[in-house]
C-alpha positions as CSV (number, residue, x, y, z in Angstrom):
1,X,125.9,5.6,296.9
2,X,125.7,7.0,300.4
3,X,126.1,4.7,303.4
4,X,123.4,4.8,306.0
5,X,124.6,6.3,309.3
6,X,124.6,3.9,312.2
7,X,121.6,4.3,314.5
8,X,120.5,2.3,317.5
9,X,117.0,1.0,317.1
10,X,114.6,2.3,314.5
11,X,114.3,5.8,312.9
12,X,110.9,7.2,313.3
13,X,109.8,10.4,311.5
14,X,107.0,12.1,313.3
15,X,105.2,14.9,311.3
16,X,102.7,17.2,313.0
17,X,99.7,19.0,311.6
18,X,99.5,22.7,310.7
19,X,99.2,23.5,307.0
20,X,102.3,25.8,306.5
21,X,104.5,23.2,308.3
22,X,104.0,20.8,305.4
23,X,106.6,22.4,303.1
24,X,109.1,22.5,306.0
25,X,108.5,18.8,306.6
26,X,109.4,18.1,303.0
27,X,112.6,20.0,303.5
28,X,113.4,18.1,306.7
29,X,112.8,14.8,304.9
30,X,115.1,15.9,302.1
31,X,117.9,16.8,304.5
32,X,117.5,13.4,306.3
33,X,117.6,11.7,302.9
34,X,120.7,13.6,301.8
35,X,122.4,12.5,305.0
36,X,121.5,8.9,304.2
37,X,118.9,8.6,307.0
38,X,115.7,6.8,305.9
39,X,112.9,6.4,308.4
40,X,111.7,2.9,309.3
41,X,108.4,4.4,310.4
42,X,106.5,7.6,309.3
43,X,103.8,9.0,311.5
44,X,101.7,12.1,310.8
45,X,98.7,14.1,311.7
46,X,96.8,16.4,309.2
47,X,99.3,17.8,306.7
48,X,101.9,15.5,308.3
49,X,99.8,12.5,307.4
50,X,99.7,13.6,303.8
51,X,103.4,14.1,303.7
52,X,103.9,10.8,305.5
53,X,101.7,9.0,302.9
54,X,103.8,10.5,300.1
55,X,107.0,9.5,301.9
56,X,105.9,6.0,302.7
57,X,104.4,5.4,299.2
58,X,107.4,6.3,297.2
59,X,111.0,5.1,296.8
60,X,113.6,7.5,298.1
61,X,114.5,8.6,294.6
62,X,110.8,9.3,293.8
63,X,109.9,11.0,297.0
64,X,111.3,14.5,296.7
65,X,110.2,15.0,293.1
66,X,106.6,14.0,294.2
67,X,106.7,16.2,297.2
68,X,107.9,19.1,295.1
69,X,105.1,18.5,292.5
70,X,102.5,18.4,295.3
71,X,103.6,21.6,296.8
72,X,104.1,23.3,293.5
73,X,100.5,22.5,292.5
74,X,99.2,23.5,295.9
75,X,101.0,26.9,295.6
76,X,99.3,27.4,292.2
77,X,95.9,26.6,293.7
78,X,96.4,29.0,296.6
79,X,97.6,31.8,294.3
80,X,94.5,31.4,292.1
81,X,92.2,31.5,295.2
82,X,93.8,34.6,296.7
83,X,91.3,37.4,296.9
84,X,92.2,40.5,294.9
85,X,93.7,43.4,296.7
86,X,92.1,46.8,296.1
87,X,93.7,50.2,296.1
88,X,92.0,53.2,297.6
89,X,92.3,56.7,296.3
90,X,94.9,57.6,298.9
91,X,97.0,54.5,297.9
92,X,96.1,52.2,300.8
93,X,95.6,48.5,300.1
94,X,92.8,46.4,301.4
95,X,91.1,43.1,300.8
96,X,87.4,42.5,300.4
97,X,85.7,40.9,303.3
């Protein structure tokens, strides 16, 4: 079992909005967790609020598997919704508008 590093005061994890940042936030949380740092407070906006809810609602051992599951499912949804790319006669690629 890892020992929690000494910190003065409380540890607050602040997660901002911006869709693509969500996966990075999960990685930051994982790195903090691996270092034995667990936030006392989690605050987030937009995708940060979703990640914050997942972090706050799960035990440390459950958190990363749940975040991986959410982002794995999100990736599948995004890949299914991706508009097809078409190829012209000269080999150029374009997407429909």
